[in-house]
C-alpha positions as CSV (number, residue, x, y, z in Angstrom):
1,X,320.1,124.4,-7.5
2,X,318.7,123.9,-4.0
3,X,320.1,127.2,-2.8
4,X,318.4,129.0,-5.7
5,X,315.0,127.3,-5.0
6,X,315.3,128.1,-1.3
7,X,316.1,131.7,-2.1
8,X,313.2,132.0,-4.5
9,X,310.8,130.5,-1.9
10,X,312.1,133.0,0.8
11,X,311.8,135.9,-1.6
12,X,308.2,134.9,-2.5
13,X,307.2,134.6,1.2
14,X,308.8,138.0,1.9
15,X,306.8,139.6,-1.0
16,X,303.5,138.0,0.2
17,X,304.2,139.1,3.8
18,X,304.8,142.8,2.9
19,X,301.1,143.6,2.1
20,X,298.3,144.8,4.4
21,X,297.8,141.3,5.8
22,X,301.4,141.3,7.1
23,X,300.7,144.2,9.5
24,X,300.6,143.1,13.1
25,X,297.5,141.1,13.8
26,X,297.5,142.0,17.6
27,X,294.9,144.7,18.1
28,X,292.9,146.5,20.9
29,X,289.3,147.5,20.5
30,X,289.3,151.3,20.5
31,X,285.6,152.3,19.8
32,X,285.6,156.1,20.1
33,X,282.1,156.0,21.7
34,X,283.5,154.0,24.6
35,X,280.7,151.4,24.3
36,X,281.2,147.8,23.5
37,X,282.0,147.1,19.8
38,X,279.5,145.2,17.8
39,X,280.5,141.8,16.4
40,X,278.9,140.9,13.1
41,X,278.3,137.7,11.2
42,X,279.7,139.4,8.0
43,X,281.0,142.7,7.1
44,X,278.2,145.1,8.0
45,X,276.0,142.0,8.7
46,X,273.8,141.2,11.5
47,X,275.0,141.8,15.1
48,X,275.8,138.5,16.8
49,X,277.7,139.8,19.9
50,X,279.7,142.6,21.4
51,X,283.3,142.9,22.7
52,X,284.3,145.5,25.4
53,X,286.2,148.6,24.6
54,X,290.0,147.9,25.4
55,X,289.8,144.2,24.8
56,X,292.7,142.5,23.0
57,X,291.8,140.7,19.8
58,X,293.7,139.0,16.9
59,X,293.0,140.2,13.4
60,X,292.5,137.1,11.3
61,X,291.7,138.7,7.9
62,X,290.3,141.9,6.4
63,X,287.6,142.8,3.9
64,X,285.4,145.6,2.7
65,X,281.7,145.9,2.6
66,X,279.7,146.8,-0.5
67,X,280.3,150.5,0.2
68,X,284.1,150.0,0.5
69,X,284.4,150.4,4.3
70,X,287.0,148.3,6.0
71,X,286.2,145.4,8.3
72,X,288.3,142.9,10.2
73,X,287.5,139.3,11.2
74,X,288.8,138.9,14.7
75,X,289.4,136.3,17.4
76,X,289.7,136.6,21.1
77,X,293.4,137.2,21.8
78,X,293.6,134.9,25.0
79,X,291.6,131.9,23.8
80,X,292.0,132.2,20.0
81,X,288.2,131.7,19.6
82,X,286.9,133.5,16.5
83,X,284.5,136.2,17.3
84,X,283.3,137.6,14.0
85,X,283.6,140.9,12.0
86,X,284.2,144.3,13.5
87,X,284.4,147.7,11.8
88,X,288.2,148.0,11.1
89,X,288.4,151.7,12.2
90,X,287.4,150.7,15.7
91,X,290.5,148.5,16.4
92,X,294.1,149.7,16.8
93,X,296.6,147.1,15.7
94,X,300.2,147.1,16.9
């Protein structure tokens, strides 16, 4: 019985991990304009900061704004400090 329960739990975890959130959370800011990327308080919200082009960030979660555009909530890769929301198309995750 235990073996079956453990297998079921492992299978459930694998299924949950196979979605978009399971993609690598390690990302680099790749704004095509070459300027610092705006950090926002919500998807397409007010600008609360900027992160330099080329910086490493960790994607913590993803969402869409009311027009269906993709956004990512990111943290500083080195410190783990949450930064805010960035336009998802301007980070490259690997």
